C-alpha positions as CSV (number, residue, x, y, z in Angstrom):
1,X,-7.4,-29.1,-27.6
2,X,-9.7,-27.6,-30.1
3,X,-8.9,-30.2,-32.8
4,X,-9.6,-33.1,-30.4
5,X,-12.6,-31.7,-28.5
6,X,-13.5,-35.0,-26.8
7,X,-10.0,-36.1,-25.6
8,X,-9.1,-35.9,-21.9
9,X,-5.5,-34.6,-21.2
10,X,-5.9,-34.2,-17.4
11,X,-3.2,-36.7,-16.4
12,X,-0.6,-35.3,-18.9
13,X,2.8,-34.3,-17.4
14,X,2.6,-31.0,-19.4
15,X,0.3,-28.1,-19.9
16,X,0.2,-26.4,-23.3
17,X,-1.2,-23.2,-24.7
18,X,-0.5,-23.8,-28.5
19,X,-1.2,-21.7,-31.5
20,X,-0.2,-23.6,-34.7
21,X,-1.6,-23.3,-38.2
22,X,-1.3,-27.1,-38.8
23,X,-4.0,-26.6,-37.1
24,X,-3.3,-27.2,-33.4
25,X,-4.8,-25.0,-30.8
26,X,-4.9,-25.7,-27.1
27,X,-5.7,-23.9,-23.8
28,X,-4.3,-24.9,-20.4
29,X,-6.5,-24.7,-17.3
30,X,-5.1,-24.3,-13.8
31,X,-6.9,-24.3,-10.4
32,X,-5.6,-23.4,-7.0
33,X,-7.1,-23.4,-3.5
34,X,-5.9,-20.4,-1.4
35,X,-6.2,-20.9,2.4
36,X,-7.1,-18.2,4.9
37,X,-4.2,-15.9,5.7
38,X,-2.5,-16.2,9.0
39,X,-4.3,-14.5,11.9
40,X,-4.2,-10.7,11.6
41,X,-2.7,-10.7,8.1
42,X,-3.9,-10.0,4.6
43,X,-2.7,-11.2,1.2
44,X,0.0,-8.8,0.0
45,X,0.8,-10.4,-3.4
46,X,0.3,-13.6,-5.4
47,X,2.4,-14.9,-8.3
48,X,1.9,-17.9,-10.5
49,X,5.2,-19.5,-11.5
50,X,5.8,-22.4,-13.9
51,X,8.7,-24.1,-15.5
52,X,8.9,-24.7,-19.3
53,X,8.8,-28.3,-20.4
54,X,9.6,-27.2,-23.9
55,X,12.1,-24.4,-24.6
56,X,12.0,-24.0,-28.4
57,X,9.4,-22.3,-30.4
58,X,8.2,-20.5,-27.3
59,X,5.4,-17.9,-27.4
60,X,6.6,-14.3,-27.2
61,X,3.5,-13.4,-25.2
62,X,1.3,-15.7,-23.1
63,X,-1.9,-14.6,-21.5
64,X,-3.5,-15.7,-18.3
65,X,-7.3,-15.4,-18.2
66,X,-9.8,-15.6,-15.3
67,X,-12.2,-18.5,-15.2
68,X,-15.4,-17.9,-13.3
69,X,-16.5,-21.5,-13.1
70,X,-14.5,-23.6,-10.6
71,X,-16.5,-26.8,-11.0
72,X,-14.3,-28.3,-13.7
73,X,-12.1,-31.3,-13.0
74,X,-9.1,-32.9,-14.8
75,X,-11.5,-35.2,-16.7
76,X,-12.7,-32.1,-18.6
77,X,-12.5,-32.0,-22.4
78,X,-12.3,-29.0,-24.7
79,X,-15.9,-29.4,-25.7
80,X,-17.2,-29.0,-22.1
81,X,-14.6,-26.5,-20.8
82,X,-15.7,-23.4,-19.0
83,X,-15.3,-20.3,-21.0
84,X,-12.1,-18.3,-20.4
85,X,-12.7,-14.8,-19.1
86,X,-10.8,-11.6,-19.5
87,X,-7.0,-11.4,-19.4
88,X,-5.8,-10.8,-15.9
89,X,-2.0,-11.1,-16.5
90,X,0.4,-11.4,-19.4
91,X,4.0,-12.8,-19.6
92,X,6.5,-11.8,-22.2
93,X,9.3,-14.1,-23.1
94,X,12.5,-12.5,-21.8
95,X,14.8,-14.4,-24.2
96,X,14.7,-17.5,-26.4
97,X,15.2,-20.6,-24.3
98,X,13.9,-19.2,-21.1
99,X,13.3,-21.9,-18.5
100,X,10.5,-20.3,-16.4
101,X,7.4,-18.1,-16.9
102,X,5.4,-16.1,-14.3
103,X,2.3,-14.1,-13.9
104,X,1.5,-11.5,-11.3
105,X,-2.1,-12.3,-10.1
106,X,-2.1,-10.0,-7.0
107,X,-5.0,-8.0,-8.4
108,X,-7.1,-11.2,-8.7
109,X,-6.0,-13.3,-5.6
110,X,-7.0,-11.0,-2.8
111,X,-8.8,-13.4,-0.4
112,X,-9.0,-17.0,0.5
113,X,-10.9,-19.2,-2.0
114,X,-10.6,-21.2,-5.2
115,X,-9.2,-19.6,-8.3
116,X,-9.2,-20.9,-11.8
117,X,-7.2,-19.6,-14.7
118,X,-6.9,-20.4,-18.4
119,X,-3.5,-20.0,-20.1
120,X,-3.9,-18.9,-23.7
121,X,-1.4,-18.1,-26.5
122,X,-2.0,-15.2,-28.9
123,X,1.4,-15.7,-30.5
124,X,1.1,-17.4,-33.9
125,X,3.2,-20.5,-34.7
126,X,4.3,-21.1,-31.1
127,X,3.5,-22.9,-27.9
128,X,3.9,-22.3,-24.2
129,X,4.5,-25.7,-22.8
130,X,5.1,-26.1,-19.0
131,X,5.3,-28.9,-16.5
132,X,2.0,-29.9,-14.9
133,X,1.5,-31.0,-11.3
134,X,2.1,-34.6,-12.5
135,X,5.7,-33.6,-12.9
136,X,6.0,-33.2,-9.1
137,X,8.2,-30.4,-7.9
138,X,8.5,-29.0,-11.4
139,X,4.7,-28.3,-11.5
140,X,3.0,-24.9,-11.2
141,X,3.2,-22.9,-8.0
142,X,1.0,-20.1,-6.8
143,X,3.2,-18.1,-4.4
144,X,1.2,-16.0,-1.9
145,X,2.8,-13.5,0.4
146,X,1.1,-11.9,3.4
147,X,1.4,-8.7,5.3
148,X,-0.3,-7.2,8.3
149,X,-2.9,-4.5,7.4
150,X,-2.1,-0.9,8.2
151,X,-3.3,0.4,11.6
152,X,-6.3,2.8,11.0
153,X,-6.1,6.2,12.6
154,X,-7.1,9.8,12.2
155,X,-6.0,13.4,12.6
156,X,-8.7,15.4,14.4
157,X,-9.3,18.6,16.5
158,X,-11.3,19.5,19.5
159,X,-14.7,20.8,18.4
160,X,-17.5,22.7,20.2
161,X,-15.6,23.2,23.4
162,X,-14.3,19.6,23.7
163,X,-11.0,18.7,25.2
164,X,-8.5,16.8,23.0
165,X,-9.3,13.7,25.1
166,X,-13.0,14.1,24.3
167,X,-12.2,14.6,20.7
168,X,-10.4,11.2,20.6
169,X,-13.4,9.6,22.3
170,X,-15.6,11.1,19.6
171,X,-13.4,9.7,16.8
172,X,-13.3,6.3,18.5
173,X,-17.1,6.4,18.6
174,X,-17.4,7.4,14.9
175,X,-15.1,4.8,13.5
176,X,-15.4,1.8,15.9
177,X,-12.1,2.6,17.6
178,X,-8.9,4.0,16.1
179,X,-5.8,1.9,16.2
180,X,-3.4,4.8,15.9
181,X,-3.6,8.5,16.8
182,X,-2.1,11.6,15.2
183,X,-1.2,14.6,17.4
184,X,0.0,18.0,16.2
185,X,1.9,20.6,18.2
186,X,2.4,24.1,16.7
187,X,5.6,24.4,18.7
188,X,7.6,22.0,20.9
189,X,5.7,19.0,22.3
190,X,3.9,19.2,25.7
191,X,5.4,17.0,28.5
192,X,4.0,13.5,28.6
193,X,1.3,12.4,28.3
194,X,0.7,15.6,26.3
195,X,-2.6,16.5,24.8
196,X,-4.2,13.2,25.4
197,X,-3.8,9.7,26.7
198,X,-4.0,7.2,23.8
199,X,-3.6,4.1,25.9
200,X,-1.0,1.8,24.3
201,X,-1.9,2.8,20.8
202,X,0.8,4.0,18.5
203,X,1.0,7.7,18.2
204,X,2.3,9.9,15.4
205,X,3.4,13.2,16.9
206,X,4.4,16.3,15.0
207,X,6.1,19.3,16.5
208,X,7.9,22.4,15.3
209,X,10.7,24.8,16.1
210,X,13.1,26.9,14.0
211,X,15.9,24.8,12.6
212,X,18.5,27.3,13.5
213,X,17.4,27.1,17.2
214,X,17.4,23.3,17.1
215,X,20.9,23.2,15.7
216,X,22.1,25.8,18.2
217,X,21.0,23.6,21.0
218,X,18.4,26.1,22.3
219,X,15.9,23.4,22.9
220,X,18.2,20.5,23.9
221,X,17.2,20.3,27.5
222,X,13.5,20.3,26.7
223,X,13.8,17.7,23.9
224,X,16.2,15.5,25.9
225,X,13.7,15.4,28.7
226,X,10.8,14.7,26.3
227,X,12.6,11.8,24.6
228,X,13.8,10.4,28.0
229,X,10.2,10.4,29.4
230,X,8.6,8.9,26.3
231,X,6.7,5.6,26.9
232,X,8.7,2.4,26.5
233,X,5.6,0.2,26.1
234,X,4.1,2.2,23.2
235,X,5.3,3.0,19.7
236,X,5.9,6.8,19.3
237,X,6.5,7.9,15.7
238,X,7.9,11.4,16.3
239,X,8.3,13.9,13.5
240,X,10.0,17.3,13.3
241,X,8.2,19.9,11.1
242,X,6.0,17.6,8.9
243,X,5.5,18.9,5.4
244,X,8.5,21.3,5.3
245,X,8.4,21.8,1.6
246,X,6.3,25.0,1.5
247,X,8.1,26.5,4.4
248,X,11.4,26.0,2.6
249,X,9.9,27.4,-0.7
250,X,8.7,30.5,1.2
251,X,12.2,31.1,2.6
252,X,11.4,30.5,6.3
253,X,14.5,28.3,6.4
254,X,16.7,26.4,4.0
255,X,16.6,22.7,3.2
256,X,20.2,22.3,4.5
257,X,19.1,23.9,7.9
258,X,16.1,21.5,8.0
259,X,18.3,18.5,7.4
260,X,20.8,19.6,10.1
261,X,18.0,20.1,12.6
262,X,16.7,16.6,11.9
263,X,20.1,15.0,12.4
264,X,20.5,17.0,15.7
265,X,17.2,15.8,17.1
266,X,17.8,12.2,16.0
267,X,21.0,12.2,18.0
268,X,19.1,13.5,21.1
269,X,16.5,10.8,20.6
270,X,19.2,8.1,20.4
271,X,20.5,9.2,23.8
272,X,17.2,8.0,25.3
273,X,18.0,4.4,24.1
274,X,14.2,3.8,23.7
275,X,13.5,1.4,20.7
276,X,9.9,2.5,20.7
277,X,10.9,6.0,19.7
278,X,10.9,6.1,15.9
279,X,12.1,9.2,14.0
280,X,9.6,9.6,11.1
281,X,10.1,12.1,8.3
282,X,6.7,13.2,6.8
283,X,6.6,14.7,3.4
284,X,3.9,15.6,0.9
285,X,3.0,12.9,-1.5
286,X,2.9,15.7,-4.1
287,X,6.6,16.1,-3.7
288,X,7.4,12.9,-5.6
289,X,5.1,13.8,-8.4
290,X,7.3,15.1,-11.3
291,X,4.7,18.0,-11.8
292,X,5.8,19.4,-8.4
293,X,9.3,20.2,-9.6
294,X,10.7,19.1,-6.3
295,X,13.3,16.6,-5.2
296,X,12.5,14.7,-2.1
297,X,16.2,14.3,-1.4
298,X,16.3,18.0,-0.5
299,X,14.4,17.3,2.7
300,X,15.9,13.9,3.6
301,X,18.6,13.8,6.4
302,X,19.5,10.2,5.5
303,X,18.4,6.8,6.8
304,X,20.9,7.0,9.6
305,X,18.7,9.7,11.1
306,X,15.3,8.4,10.0
307,X,13.5,5.2,11.1
308,X,10.4,5.5,9.0
309,X,9.3,7.6,6.0
310,X,5.7,8.7,5.8
311,X,3.6,10.7,3.4
312,X,0.6,13.0,3.4
313,X,-1.5,11.8,0.5
314,X,-4.5,13.6,-0.8
315,X,-6.9,13.4,-3.7
316,X,-6.0,16.9,-4.9
317,X,-8.5,19.7,-4.3
318,X,-8.4,20.6,-8.0
319,X,-9.1,16.9,-8.9
320,X,-12.1,16.7,-6.5
321,X,-13.4,19.9,-8.0
322,X,-13.5,18.2,-11.4
323,X,-15.6,15.3,-9.9
324,X,-12.6,12.9,-9.9
325,X,-10.7,10.7,-7.5
326,X,-7.1,9.7,-8.4
327,X,-6.2,6.0,-8.3
328,X,-4.2,4.5,-5.5
329,X,-1.4,3.7,-8.0
330,X,-1.2,7.3,-9.1
331,X,-1.1,8.6,-5.5
332,X,1.1,6.0,-3.9
333,X,3.4,4.2,-6.3
334,X,6.1,6.8,-6.3
335,X,6.1,7.0,-2.5
336,X,6.6,3.2,-2.3
337,X,9.4,3.4,-4.7
338,X,11.3,5.9,-2.4
339,X,10.7,3.8,0.7
340,X,11.9,0.7,-1.0
341,X,15.0,2.5,-2.3
342,X,15.8,3.7,1.2
343,X,14.7,0.4,2.9
344,X,12.4,2.3,5.3
345,X,8.9,1.4,6.6
346,X,6.1,3.3,4.8
347,X,3.3,5.2,6.5
348,X,0.5,7.5,5.5
349,X,0.3,10.3,8.1
350,X,-2.6,12.1,6.4
351,X,-5.0,10.7,3.9
352,X,-8.0,12.7,2.6
353,X,-10.3,14.0,0.0
354,X,-13.2,16.4,-0.3
355,X,-16.4,14.9,-1.6
356,X,-15.8,15.4,-5.3
357,X,-18.2,17.5,-7.4
358,X,-21.3,15.7,-8.3
359,X,-20.7,12.9,-5.7
360,X,-23.0,12.2,-2.8
361,X,-20.2,10.6,-0.9
362,X,-20.6,7.0,-2.2
363,X,-17.7,7.5,-4.7
364,X,-15.4,8.9,-2.1
365,X,-16.3,5.9,0.1
366,X,-15.4,3.5,-2.8
367,X,-12.1,5.5,-3.2
368,X,-11.3,5.0,0.5
369,X,-11.9,1.3,0.1
370,X,-9.6,1.2,-2.9
371,X,-6.9,3.2,-1.1
372,X,-7.0,1.1,2.1
373,X,-6.9,-2.2,0.1
374,X,-3.9,-0.9,-1.8
375,X,-2.2,0.1,1.4
376,X,-2.9,-3.2,3.0
377,X,-1.3,-5.1,0.1
378,X,1.8,-3.0,0.2
379,X,2.6,-3.3,3.9
380,X,2.0,0.3,5.1
381,X,2.5,0.7,8.8
382,X,-0.6,3.0,9.4
383,X,-3.0,5.1,7.5
384,X,-4.4,8.2,9.3
385,X,-7.4,9.9,7.8
386,X,-7.4,13.8,7.9
387,X,-10.7,14.1,9.7
388,X,-10.8,17.9,9.9
389,X,-12.7,20.8,8.6
390,X,-9.7,22.7,7.1
391,X,-9.2,26.1,5.5
392,X,-9.2,24.5,2.1
393,X,-12.5,22.6,2.7
394,X,-14.1,20.0,4.9
395,X,-12.4,16.6,4.7
396,X,-14.3,15.1,7.5
397,X,-16.1,11.7,7.1
398,X,-19.6,12.7,8.3
399,X,-21.5,11.3,5.4
400,X,-22.9,7.8,6.0
401,X,-20.9,6.1,3.2
402,X,-17.6,7.7,4.1
403,X,-18.0,7.0,7.8
404,X,-18.9,3.4,7.0
405,X,-15.9,2.9,4.8
406,X,-13.4,4.1,7.4
407,X,-15.2,2.1,10.1
408,X,-14.9,-1.0,8.0
409,X,-11.2,-0.4,7.6
410,X,-10.8,0.2,11.4
411,X,-12.7,-2.8,12.5
């Protein structure tokens, strides 16, 4: 407490962040030790929760600040306290008399280690008073949840006379070994094993055919055989006509025809009774941006036909041309909202960006690190980089920084 700078309050049954004109000003310090995540998992989220000890004259807004120095103990006094850092989270009183207060510290608590916080009160003539650990089960709790990181993968093509199998070997060599593989067919899929043998790695396989032909049953025999012969010891995320939005816009087929074709194929896949076959709708991330003018529901046959919903997510070409990279939140939050609403697993079937204007590749590498960290915290199934030289530009990760970033994610 500022007005009693030499007094020790470490054994008190309460923590107080007070702001009174009497005067009476106090800051509450908290420290937590976060253990290593379970094997093969990452921290997905962290939330600090506390129970009010005093429910009158509560602060409307309470701040939580980082504290860089973890050496303090409960014998600390105000005069020797470590300086509070910037605000990392705020909590707004939901209603007078609220019994609990919480702070989302997911952006701060990302790895195992010791974390210190200072709770401060900018609200005049009020106090945030909560139970301390001396109050037993009523004391503060840091609730940490975990998730498995996404599998890294890539889209690629055969180059310089390679076979598709050789192209996979090249990608494995470039990035330390892919954990998932993307395969495209311009028409119906080849009989198994298809273009390549990925071992037991999950595969994300796209194929195409006219929706009217699918619904008419023209390809039933071929697709029944393909589904029936699919591996039963390997996850196969199959998708019909990924990114159909532009095809529908251009009048090649209607949204209703597309949805009907999906439902027809899903029924054929179900006949195979193979739980490793997973129907995966892949749409453009752009589709859920209000600026697109689109409605993702138009392309969605329903969660009775779909087992997973994936997205192709790009730092837009126009954005890269301006020397910019969009944030993970801007590119991904709307896709997560859709998946959560439909209770479907989330995937990123294509992830990519040109090297932005004025960048030597180091900023793209940093963007990749940010994207994969964000995906890891949100429980995405897999993230597959679009490692191709495309008609709209070269997305490949051949610069040292970009290659190192994706290798780090894969390994």
